N, C-alpha and C positions, 0 to 999 in steps of 0.2 A: 504493500500500500504506500510505500514511500519511494521517492525518486528525486535525485538531484543530478542533473545531466549537464556537464559543461559543454557549451556550444562552440566557444571561440576562445580557448585559453591563450591564444597567441595574439589577441587583439591588443595592440599597444598604442596608447596615446601618450607621447612623451612630452611632459610639461616641465621642461627644464630651462628653456632659453631665458626666461625672465625671473629665475629663482623659484618659480612655481609656488609662490606664496601670495594669497589674495590680500590686498592692502585693506587697512581699516577704512570703512566708509565714513567720510566726514565732509559735511557741506556738499552733499550730492556727488562726491567722488566715488566712482565705481570702476571695477576691472571690466574691460571690454576685450574679448578674445579674438585673436587673429591666427592666421597660419604663418609659421616661420620655418625656415629651412636651415639646417646645419649639417655638421659631419654625421650626426646620427639619423639624418633624414628629416622628414616633415614632422612638425610638432606644434603644439598649441602654446602660444605666448599671449600676454595681455599688455594693454596700455591702460593707464589710469586716466579717465576722462570725467569731467564734471557735468552734471545734468541738473535741470530745473525740476526739483521734487514737488513743486506746487502744481505741476501739470497732471492731468488725469493719468491713470495707469495705462490706458490705451495709447495716449500721446507719448508717455515715457518709453513704452515698448518700441514705438516707431522711431523715437530718438536714438535708442540703443542700437536698433538694427541699422539705422542710417549711419551711425558711427562705425559699426562693424564693416560697412562697405567702404570706408575711407580711412584706412590706418595712417597714422602720422609718421611712424617709423618706416623708413625706406626699405628696411629688411623684412617688414611684415607684409603679408598679402591678405586680402579679404577671403573669408571662408565662403562668402556668397558670390558666386560667379556672376558675371555681367548678364548672362542669359537667364538667371534664376529670378523669377518674378514672384513677389509676395502678393497673393490675391486678397487675403482676408485675415484679420486678427480677431479672435473671439476671446472674451474673458469671462470665466465662470468662477466667481469667488476667487480662490487662490490659484486656479488653473488657467493657463493660457494655451490656446490652440492656434497654431500658425498654419495657414493653408497656402502652399506654394503651387506653382504650375507644374507642368510635366517635366521641367528641368530638374526638379527634385527626384522624380522617378528614375531619371536617366543617370543620376550620379553613381559612380562606382561605390561599392559597399563601404570601403574604407573612407572615401571622401564624405559619404553621407554620415558615417559615424563621427567623423571629426566635426562636421557641421552641427550635428545634433548636440555634441558635447559643448561646442563653442556657444551656441544659442542658449542652451540651458544654463551654463555657468554665467553668461552675461545677463540674461533676463531675470534669473532668481536673485540678482542683486537689487532688484526693484522691490521696495517695501510692499508686502502683500502678495508677491508672486512666489508660489512654492513649487509649482509643477508646470512642466511644459510638454505639450504634445505637438508633434510636427508631422504633417501629412502632405502628400502631393496630389496630383490630379487623379491618379489611379491607385497609387501606393498609399495605404492608410494603416500604418502600424498602430498596434494597440497600446504601445508603451507611453506611459506618462513619466517623463524624466524628472528627477529632482536633483538638487545639489548633492544629496547623499549618494546618488548614483555615480557621481563624477568627483570623487574626493581628491584633493590636491595634497602633494607632499613636497618635500624639499628636493627630491630626486626624481628619477623616472617613475612613472606610474603605469602599471599593467592592469588593464580592465579585463575582467572575465565575464562572460555572459552565461547565465544558468537558466534552466527551466526547472521550477520547483513545483511539486504537486501541492496545491492548497485546496481548501474545502469551503467554498462559499455556500450561502444558504439559498436554496430554491424557495422563494417566497410563496409560490403557489402551493407547494406541498409541505413546506416547513422542514424539509430535510436537506441534507448536504449532498453536493455533487463534486467530483474531482475536476480541477481546473489547472491547466498548466500556465503558471505565471512566470514571465521572463523577468529576471533580475540581473542588473549589471552592477558589479562591485569590484573593488580592487583587491578583495580578499580571496583566499583560496576557495572559499565557499561562502554562501550567504549566511549571515548570522541570524539567529531567531529574532533579534530586534529589528533587523532590516526586513525580514519576511513579513512581520506584522505591520511595519510602517508602509510597505508597498501594498499590502492588502487594503489599507484604508486610504490610499493615495488618490482614489477616484477611479482606478482601473476596474473595480468590481461593482461600482454603483451601489444600489440597495442590497445587492447580494453580499456585500461586505459585512463582517460582524457588526451588529448594532447599527446597521445602515451607514457605516463609516463614521459615525459620530463619536468615536472613542479616540483617546490619546494614549499612546504607549509611554508609560512613565519609567518603569524599571524592569529589566529582564536580568534575572540572576540564574547562573548555571549555563549548561547542565553540570551536575555533579558527576562524580565517577559512577554513581549508581543510576544515572540517567534522569535525575529529577531536575525540573526547571520551574522557576517561580516567575510569573508574569503579573506585574502590577499595572492596572489600567485605570483610566479615568473615563467615566461615562456620565453625561449630564444628569444631575440629580432629578431633574424634572421628567426624564425619559422613563416611561413605564416599561419595565423589563419582564413583567409577568408572562410566563409561557414562552420565553425566548431562550430555553435551555440549549437549543440548537446553535445559537450564536456563540455560546461558551464552547461548545464542541467544535464549532468552526475554527476557533482559536486553537483548541487542544490538538485536533487532528492535523492542522496545518503545521503547528510547531513540532509535532511528532515526525514530520517529514525532514526535519533538520537532524544532522548527524549527532548522535549521542543522546538524543532526547527520547525518553521512554514514557515519562509521566510529567504532567503539567499541573501546577497549582495556580489557579487564577484568583486574583484579588481585584475587586472593583471598588475604587475610591478607598482603598486601604482595608476593606472588609471582605468577608466571605460572600460569595454570590447569593447565599441564602438570605442575606440581609436585604436583598433587592427582590425577593420573592422567587428566586430561581431554585428549583428543586433538583437534588441529586448532583449538584455541581461543586460542592465543597471538597477540599482536600485534594491530594494527588489524583489525577485522572489519566488513564491510558487512552489509547486510540479507540474512539467509539464507533465501531463498525455498524452498530444498530441504528445510528443516526443517519446513515447513508441512504439515498434512494435505493429501492430494491434492485433496480437494474445495475447499480454501481457497487453492490456489495460483493 
């Protein structure tokens, strides 16, 4: 019932040309990412540019993308080709969706990965922007990228792509179904914390645990015995009665992570029973009985 499959262990985005350290944002100063070339090949570098933060989010997005098209450093090149046309920008809460023309569809895989990383790192510097989805005319990837998907370090960064089996809730039946979630991380494998973060990032919609209205506060473990502790925050005004499947959506998904056998879930620092959830206290193993019959 568990699977973590590396798709592209050799996908490298080298973030070394400019020290690979995001500057502190002050007075509208943000890192805007470009393509740079060196002895190690193509890499992502950034320039610090100031923006007017009094403008709307949509206007700031266009400002940042405009800056990405015109690097100041002669050694930098834009990630956005001259033939790449941005057709529409949509903002849904903290999520931005960028619609490009067919030029995005025609980019080589590596170029598209570099562009996705550069856009995500540049746009998530805008206050209120947490996730970025990028689509073309016909190519419509399901990924919602976040800054956590493209972490920076002082040296070279190797990003690996994984497919992780998670278990969202089928709201029609109230049962769980397996779903292959793509996660990009610099680690050798996705951490339990990242798995839960990605589940509530908007990719799963209302099928996410507690409709995606939860925050992941603390993940401890797994221990040598396979025990993991997940502390979550769910709005106190949200009625959780009868939503035991949402707890098992978390448990079953975390049990897909290496070394995790049992999960103890705490909601706002207390056992799930304090919110009317039955049979969800204490360490829980993979709940096969909560799967749709066809998926058992």
